N, CA, C and O of each residue as an XYZ file, in Angstrom:
460
protein
N      15.264    -10.455      8.776
C      14.367    -11.579      9.073
C      12.932    -11.312      8.654
O      12.117    -12.234      8.626
N      12.607    -10.063      8.327
C      11.262     -9.684      7.920
C      11.286     -9.301      6.447
O      12.137     -8.531      6.002
N      10.348     -9.846      5.713
C      10.249     -9.577      4.292
C       8.842     -9.124      3.947
O       7.861     -9.719      4.393
N       8.749     -8.069      3.152
C       7.484     -7.573      2.642
C       7.569     -7.595      1.119
O       8.538     -7.105      0.539
N       6.561     -8.158      0.481
C       6.546     -8.284     -0.972
C       5.239     -7.731     -1.501
O       4.166     -8.256     -1.205
N       5.335     -6.657     -2.291
C       4.162     -6.054     -2.905
C       3.885     -6.691     -4.257
O       4.795     -7.167     -4.936
N       2.626     -6.692     -4.631
C       2.229     -7.170     -5.943
C       0.930     -6.490     -6.342
O       0.270     -5.857     -5.517
N       0.570     -6.624     -7.599
C      -0.699     -6.123     -8.084
C      -0.634     -4.851     -8.896
O      -1.651     -4.407     -9.428
N       0.539     -4.254     -9.002
C       0.671     -3.052     -9.799
C       0.564     -3.352    -11.281
O       0.583     -4.508    -11.704
N       0.452     -2.297    -12.054
C       0.351     -2.447    -13.490
C      -0.069     -1.163    -14.157
O      -0.046     -0.088    -13.557
N      -0.451     -1.293    -15.407
C      -0.900     -0.162    -16.216
C      -2.416     -0.178    -16.303
O      -3.018     -1.206    -16.612
N      -3.023      0.956    -16.031
C      -4.478      1.058    -16.060
C      -4.866      2.433    -16.595
O      -4.142      3.412    -16.411
N      -6.008      2.490    -17.255
C      -6.511      3.767    -17.740
C      -7.149      4.573    -16.617
O      -7.632      4.016    -15.632
N      -7.143      5.879    -16.780
C      -7.809      6.747    -15.814
C      -9.251      6.296    -15.610
O      -9.965      5.979    -16.561
N      -9.655      6.277    -14.345
C     -10.973      5.798    -13.991
C     -11.026      4.329    -13.642
O     -12.036      3.850    -13.127
N      -9.964      3.611    -13.912
C      -9.910      2.192    -13.634
C      -9.532      1.887    -12.203
O      -9.398      2.785    -11.371
N      -9.360      0.598    -11.926
C      -9.085      0.127    -10.578
C      -7.941     -0.877    -10.566
O      -7.692     -1.577    -11.547
N      -7.259     -0.928     -9.438
C      -6.250     -1.936     -9.156
C      -6.324     -2.295     -7.686
O      -6.741     -1.480     -6.863
N      -5.922     -3.508     -7.353
C      -5.772     -3.912     -5.969
C      -4.335     -4.347     -5.724
O      -3.846     -5.288     -6.349
N      -3.674     -3.663     -4.823
C      -2.319     -4.010     -4.435
C      -2.344     -4.934     -3.225
O      -3.205     -4.815     -2.354
N      -1.391     -5.850     -3.185
C      -1.254     -6.768     -2.066
C       0.150     -6.669     -1.499
O       1.107     -6.403     -2.226
N       0.266     -6.884     -0.210
C       1.549     -6.926      0.462
C       1.568     -8.151      1.363
O       0.760     -8.268      2.284
N       2.487     -9.052      1.093
C       2.654    -10.258      1.889
C       3.832    -10.073      2.831
O       4.923     -9.699      2.400
N       3.619    -10.332      4.100
C       4.631    -10.121      5.131
C       5.025    -11.456      5.729
O       4.165    -12.272      6.061
N       6.322    -11.681      5.868
C       6.807    -12.920      6.457
C       7.997    -12.638      7.364
O       8.683    -11.626      7.221
N       8.224    -13.542      8.288
C       9.319    -13.447      9.241
C       9.045    -14.382     10.391
O       7.948    -14.386     10.950
N      10.021    -15.164     10.743
C       9.759    -16.263     11.667
C       9.355    -15.795     13.061
O       8.674    -16.527     13.778
N       9.763    -14.583     13.460
C       9.362    -14.053     14.761
C       8.525    -12.785     14.656
O       8.236    -12.149     15.670
N       8.136    -12.414     13.449
C       7.377    -11.191     13.249
C       5.920    -11.408     13.619
O       5.262    -12.327     13.131
N       5.428    -10.525     14.504
C       4.028    -10.589     14.912
C       3.241     -9.558     14.126
O       3.123     -8.402     14.534
N       2.710     -9.986     13.008
C       2.001     -9.101     12.096
C       0.861     -8.377     12.801
O       0.641     -7.188     12.569
N       0.147     -9.077     13.648
C      -1.028     -8.506     14.288
C      -0.702     -7.419     15.300
O      -1.611     -6.738     15.773
N       0.579     -7.234     15.650
C       0.990     -6.180     16.571
C       1.329     -4.873     15.854
O       1.532     -3.850     16.508
N       1.393     -4.891     14.532
C       1.894     -3.750     13.779
C       0.803     -3.000     13.039
O      -0.090     -3.599     12.438
N       0.890     -1.678     13.095
C       0.192     -0.869     12.110
C       0.847     -1.129     10.750
O       2.053     -1.361     10.671
N       0.055     -1.090      9.700
C       0.586     -1.287      8.354
C       0.249     -0.081      7.491
O      -0.788      0.557      7.670
N       1.131      0.220      6.560
C       1.024      1.441      5.778
C       1.334      1.195      4.311
O       2.104      0.301      3.958
N       0.719      2.007      3.468
C       1.085      2.114      2.068
C       1.630      3.513      1.793
O       1.008      4.518      2.137
N       2.789      3.555      1.174
C       3.398      4.782      0.691
C       3.472      4.726     -0.831
O       3.341      3.663     -1.438
N       3.682      5.880     -1.427
C       3.949      5.914     -2.853
C       4.972      6.992     -3.161
O       5.107      7.974     -2.431
N       5.681      6.790     -4.247
C       6.684      7.748     -4.688
C       6.529      7.969     -6.187
O       6.940      7.127     -6.985
N       5.937      9.101     -6.575
C       5.876      9.437     -7.994
C       7.273      9.698     -8.529
O       8.174     10.032     -7.759
N       7.469      9.553     -9.823
C       8.806      9.790    -10.385
C       9.287     11.210    -10.100
O       8.574     12.179    -10.360
N      10.493     11.322     -9.567
C      11.087     12.611     -9.285
C      10.533     13.330     -8.076
O      10.860     14.496     -7.853
N       9.698     12.665     -7.285
C       9.081     13.308     -6.141
C       9.358     12.543     -4.850
O       9.884     11.430     -4.863
N       8.991     13.170     -3.739
C       9.182     12.577     -2.426
C       8.198     11.439     -2.185
O       7.087     11.431     -2.715
N       8.626     10.494     -1.385
C       7.729      9.441     -0.954
C       6.697     10.004      0.014
O       7.026     10.809      0.885
N       5.451      9.578     -0.143
C       4.383     10.094      0.682
C       3.520      8.965      1.222
O       3.352      7.925      0.585
N       2.985      9.191      2.399
C       2.078      8.229      3.009
C       0.718      8.323      2.335
O       0.153      9.409      2.208
N       0.202      7.188      1.908
C      -1.077      7.119      1.225
C      -2.183      6.683      2.169
O      -3.249      7.296      2.211
N      -1.930      5.624      2.926
C      -2.952      5.057      3.792
C      -2.293      4.248      4.891
O      -1.188      3.734      4.722
N      -2.978      4.139      6.015
C      -2.500      3.331      7.118
C      -3.665      2.606      7.761
O      -4.812      3.048      7.695
N      -3.348      1.492      8.377
C      -4.349      0.725      9.111
C      -3.705      0.200     10.383
O      -2.635     -0.408     10.341
N      -4.353      0.434     11.501
C      -3.812      0.013     12.780
C      -4.092     -1.454     13.033
O      -4.811     -2.107     12.276
N      -3.514     -1.960     14.110
C      -3.781     -3.340     14.500
C      -5.240     -3.550     14.855
O      -5.723     -4.682     14.863
N      -5.945     -2.463     15.151
C      -7.362     -2.516     15.464
C      -8.238     -2.179     14.261
O      -9.455     -2.049     14.388
N      -7.613     -2.040     13.096
C      -8.276     -1.758     11.824
C      -8.801     -0.337     11.712
O      -9.688     -0.068     10.901
N      -8.268      0.576     12.512
C      -8.530      1.991     12.295
C      -7.744      2.453     11.070
O      -6.556      2.152     10.949
N      -8.389      3.174     10.168
C      -7.751      3.571      8.915
C      -7.612      5.078      8.806
O      -8.404      5.836      9.367
N      -6.594      5.496      8.074
C      -6.371      6.894      7.740
C      -5.893      6.975      6.296
O      -5.222      6.072      5.797
N      -6.252      8.077      5.632
C      -5.927      8.258      4.227
C      -5.423      9.661      3.958
O      -5.834     10.626      4.603
N      -4.531      9.750      2.999
C      -4.168     11.057      2.484
C      -5.378     11.690      1.813
O      -6.204     10.995      1.220
N      -5.478     13.005      1.910
C      -6.612     13.699      1.313
C      -6.736     13.417     -0.183
O      -7.842     13.377     -0.721
N      -5.620     13.225     -0.843
C      -5.624     13.027     -2.281
C      -6.269     11.716     -2.720
O      -6.666     11.579     -3.877
N      -6.375     10.752     -1.807
C      -6.935      9.449     -2.161
C      -8.203      9.123     -1.395
O      -8.839      8.102     -1.657
N      -8.578      9.966     -0.463
C      -9.752      9.712      0.366
C     -10.997      9.558     -0.499
O     -11.262     10.369     -1.386
N     -11.744      8.512     -0.227
C     -12.936      8.226     -0.993
C     -12.703      7.367     -2.210
O     -13.657      6.870     -2.809
N     -11.446      7.180     -2.589
C     -11.108      6.368     -3.752
C     -10.338      5.102     -3.393
O     -10.498      4.070     -4.045
N      -9.505      5.177     -2.359
C      -8.661      4.052     -1.956
C      -9.175      3.470     -0.648
O      -9.718      4.188      0.191
N      -8.999      2.167     -0.482
C      -9.354      1.484      0.751
C      -8.230      0.548      1.162
O      -7.821     -0.318      0.389
N      -7.730      0.721      2.379
C      -6.718     -0.166      2.923
C      -7.401     -1.196      3.818
O      -8.359     -0.876      4.523
N      -6.911     -2.415      3.788
C      -7.458     -3.470      4.625
C      -6.351     -4.444      4.996
O      -5.267     -4.417      4.412
N      -6.627     -5.299      5.964
C      -5.630     -6.278      6.388
C      -6.297     -7.601      6.714
O      -7.472     -7.655      7.076
N      -5.521     -8.664      6.577
C      -5.960    -10.002      6.917
C      -4.888    -10.595      7.818
O      -3.875    -11.102      7.337
N      -5.112    -10.531      9.117
C      -4.098    -10.971     10.069
C      -3.852    -12.477     10.007
O      -2.755    -12.938     10.324
N      -4.853    -13.240      9.604
C      -4.686    -14.685      9.493
C      -3.722    -15.062      8.380
O      -3.109    -16.129      8.422
N      -3.584    -14.189      7.379
C      -2.717    -14.460      6.241
C      -1.490    -13.555      6.194
O      -0.682    -13.663      5.271
N      -1.338    -12.663      7.175
C      -0.247    -11.679      7.167
C      -0.223    -10.885      5.860
O       0.809    -10.765      5.201
N      -1.387    -10.350      5.508
C      -1.540     -9.615      4.258
C      -2.152     -8.245      4.521
O      -2.979     -8.078      5.417
N      -1.735     -7.283      3.733
C      -2.364     -5.975      3.711
C      -2.652     -5.620      2.258
O      -1.875     -5.953      1.363
N      -3.774     -4.943      2.033
C      -4.235     -4.660      0.688
C      -4.511     -3.170      0.526
O      -4.779     -2.458      1.493
N      -4.438     -2.729     -0.704
C      -4.858     -1.384     -1.049
C      -5.715     -1.465     -2.303
O      -5.212     -1.702     -3.401
N      -7.006     -1.266     -2.125
C      -7.927     -1.218     -3.250
C      -7.963      0.209     -3.768
O      -8.258      1.138     -3.016
N      -7.667      0.388     -5.040
C      -7.582      1.704     -5.649
C      -8.618      1.802     -6.753
O      -8.561      1.069     -7.740
N      -9.558      2.705     -6.581
C     -10.609      2.937     -7.559
C     -10.509      4.354     -8.109
O      -9.842      5.215     -7.534
N     -11.177      4.578     -9.220
C     -11.212      5.897     -9.854
C      -9.814      6.486     -9.994
O      -9.568      7.636     -9.633
N      -8.921      5.690    -10.516
C      -7.523      6.093    -10.592
C      -7.333      7.276    -11.530
O      -8.012      7.413    -12.547
N      -6.386      8.121    -11.150
C      -6.040      9.320    -11.896
C      -4.580      9.253    -12.320
O      -3.787      8.559    -11.683
N      -4.211      9.961    -13.382
C      -2.797      9.968    -13.779
C      -1.848     10.373    -12.655
O      -0.725      9.873    -12.592
N      -2.274     11.260    -11.774
C      -1.422     11.680    -10.676
C      -1.214     10.602     -9.617
O      -0.406     10.785     -8.706
N      -1.929      9.483     -9.719
C      -1.682      8.340     -8.850
C      -0.492      7.503     -9.315
O      -0.068      6.589     -8.608
N       0.045      7.800    -10.481
C       1.185      7.067    -11.000
C       2.365      7.182    -10.047
O       2.791      8.286     -9.708
N       2.888      6.046     -9.617
C       3.968      6.020     -8.636
C       4.387      4.580     -8.395
O       3.720      3.637     -8.821
N       5.508      4.434     -7.701
C       5.853      3.151     -7.113
C       5.225      3.110     -5.732
O       5.414      4.022     -4.927
N       4.486      2.063     -5.464
C       3.786      1.917     -4.202
C       4.527      0.927     -3.303
O       4.911     -0.160     -3.736
N       4.720      1.325     -2.047
C       5.478      0.547     -1.083
C       4.634      0.208      0.132
O       3.800      0.998      0.575
N       4.865     -0.962      0.649
C       4.259     -1.411      1.887
C       5.276     -1.271      3.015
O       6.458     -1.562      2.832
N       4.813     -0.825      4.181
C       5.696     -0.651      5.329
C       4.990     -1.075      6.602
O       3.799     -0.821      6.786
N       5.741     -1.722      7.476
C       5.269     -1.983      8.825
C       5.525     -0.746      9.670
O       6.640     -0.223      9.680
N       4.508     -0.275     10.377
C       4.599      0.959     11.130
C       5.682      0.927     12.193
O       5.964     -0.111     12.791
N       6.282      2.090     12.413
C       7.334      2.263     13.416
C       8.483      1.282     13.205
O       9.014      0.717     14.161
N       8.858      1.088     11.953
C       9.912      0.146     11.624
C      10.633      0.573     10.358
O      10.238      1.530      9.692
N      11.695     -0.149     10.037
C      12.385      0.001      8.763
C      12.090     -1.172      7.843
O      12.884     -1.492      6.958
N      10.955     -1.805      8.053
C      10.554     -2.933      7.232
C       9.760     -2.432      6.038
O       8.601     -2.041      6.173
N      10.387     -2.443      4.870
C       9.808     -1.984      3.609
C       9.824     -3.089      2.576
O      10.696     -3.958      2.582
N       8.849     -3.041      1.690
C       8.888     -3.890      0.522
C       9.688     -3.250     -0.593
O      10.179     -2.129     -0.458
N       9.815     -3.971     -1.699
C      10.561     -3.490     -2.860
C       9.759     -2.523     -3.717
O      10.334     -1.769     -4.503
N       8.468     -2.535     -3.578
C       7.604     -1.647     -4.322
C       6.999     -2.302     -5.545
O       7.545     -3.259     -6.095
N       5.866     -1.771     -5.960
C       5.216     -2.212     -7.182
C       4.759     -0.985     -7.962
O       4.204     -0.045     -7.393
N       4.996     -1.005     -9.261
C       4.731      0.152    -10.108
C       3.259      0.217    -10.493
O       2.669     -0.768    -10.938
N       2.688      1.389    -10.312
C       1.336      1.682    -10.778
C       1.427      2.827    -11.778
O       1.946      3.897    -11.460
N       0.927      2.604    -12.971
C       0.921      3.625    -14.001
C      -0.504      3.834    -14.487
O      -1.172      2.888    -14.907
N      -0.961      5.068    -14.429
C      -2.313      5.414    -14.842
C      -2.219      6.313    -16.061
O      -1.648      7.401    -15.999
N      -2.771      5.860    -17.147
C      -2.740      6.622    -18.386
C      -3.986      7.478    -18.508
O      -5.036      7.155    -17.952
N      -3.858      8.571    -19.241
C      -4.990      9.459    -19.461
C      -5.729      9.122    -20.740
O      -6.715      9.779    -21.075
């Protein structure tokens, strides 16, 4: 009953920027009650937590992206965003949106950073 759809991925040169979006829907889903998270999975590697934002807008970031990425949410639109600046080739991965403490995942969006 809950659907998460990521968008905004693409190909970008090192040093460039992208903004990822995650749209959440579900007839009984209370978006404003959930922490929201962005994960990523580089090719051949484990999925890792990139950033999280609580229902109170408290944010946390992986050390590898701190200072470059910003997570935000819009509860009125059931949206969560990940602004990615100063991208590096090692940021290349499929990026996933997840509702905290749940099995609600999106399909992912590919981000490729060229050198």
